[in-house]
C-alpha angles and dihedrals in degrees: 000000000000115000118223114235119236089245090056094049089049093049092048091049091050092051091050092049091049091051091054091046093050096043106028096155099037125110103212111192146140103248124202123199095252089053091049090050092050090049092049091048090052092047127078096298090057091050090050090051090052090049092050090049092051090047090051091049094051091045094055112110117228115247104192121083093241090049093051091044090056094042092054098042119112126185117200136184115208130179127182126181139161096190104277130090095240095054094048114110128182123177141173114203138182121198131183139173120188135150109322092359110102092176136002120167141160122195126188126191109196092192095061096021087233124156125197121190124185128179129175122179136180107234099181135058097022119223120240125235093218108145118214094181108141109245102232110214117226114239086223093206090295093127091050091048093052094045093048092046093053094050096040093050092043091056093039093051094039091058089051094047104044096063090047093052089047089053090047089050090053091050091048089050092051090047090051092050090049091050092050091051091050088048092053088053091050095245100123138025127261089245091066091052091049091050090051091050092049091051091049092049092048091052092048088055091048091050091051092051092046092052092048092048091049092053091048094050093044090054091048092048092048090051092048093050096039092236128139096209139017111205101174139355121214114197111214115172138150106274095198107063110203118252111237121189098175138006129235097220121217108258089217089066092053091045092052088061089062097055098096091047092049090049091052092046090050092052091049091049093051090049092050091049089056089057091055123083112280117222121183132178126198136186127192124186124184118184126190125168091256103034145019128209125198125188124180123179137177118196129194130191134166126180108223098183133017116146095190092053091051090050090052092052090049091050091047091052090052091049091052089053089048094050090048091057093044089049092058089050092048092050091049090050091044094051090046089052091052091047091052093048089051092049090048089054092050091048091049090048091052092047089050092050091052092049090048090051090049090050091051091051091048091049089053091049091049090051090051091046091053089049091049091049091054086054093047097239099111125058127236090246092056090050092052090049095054091042088055091050088051092053092049090047088058092050090051092052089050093050093049089046089057091051089052092048096050094043088050090051087050090056090052087066089069103033133040092187096075114114117251114253118244094246 
């Protein structure tokens, strides 16, 4: 094991101190895509997702009788007085309305020790407990994943591309200089010089745009992750994208397609109930220390003729039929959308495999070229050309990997049974 000399240790310490002095507020780190995703999830978008989940939870209507009873119960304290003991009234009351209960109340007056209880219930027709509450699908961090992936890859690919375009610009400038020299010697036409100048100018514009885009993407990524500096990005992704032949679609998505039909059926059901005989029963109990009063009552009503109501039922039936037809169309469109998303993933996977194969071939050629250079049978220019092809092949693999990742995230919108990628 080689021992570090005291001078080397001192030099290293001085360099580290200088870095901290020059960049006191910077976070310098090698950032992988999984780490970037976790940072983005814990940043503002993650907090927003948590808030939306809590709002959805609080907005969800109870479905059980006990849940509805508790949700509709109110407890009130009321006091009335005009200055004399006899006219002072203090009461504590509880009131609830749930399901078939149209009124349920208890009132207690501590001054007179009086208790009043009232209950009114609809005996027929019975109300249904069908819940039409829209099931709100949790975003499940999918939006954060997609947004982080787009920015992360944009910066990662940009950092690969810009140096290559710079190298290409340098070669185009050298070629332009060579063409000008040939023209001055009368070896080529002016059109060839003009074409070389045009190619060089076009590439310079491309380089300028690529640099601006990289700066913009880096700033957006730093803001998303809450970092002041990105020193290095390390792309770590599953290199073996799973093969998926068919999707197990989330049942919530299919149920969401039925909402308008269920709403129409519910409205029709309520209208038809109003056409049936209405039977109510009520009980009132008043208790005072010296007397008790009971009152029970059953009421019956039936609407024999109401043209407007008949018209409303006819319209509601037409609306149900309409929603049934629309539901079939929506389901066909939905399944076509899922099929297209699956085919897009398969196509992206195939494109990535082709790019990976091309990179493997280019890597092998580069190894052969380096071997040839060591034997003196390949020129330095040929080595540079193959090395440039190798770098562009890496860019292409990264771009196709992004397409695979985004199309895989898109599939996760439809199915919760997909395996998590080893990111």
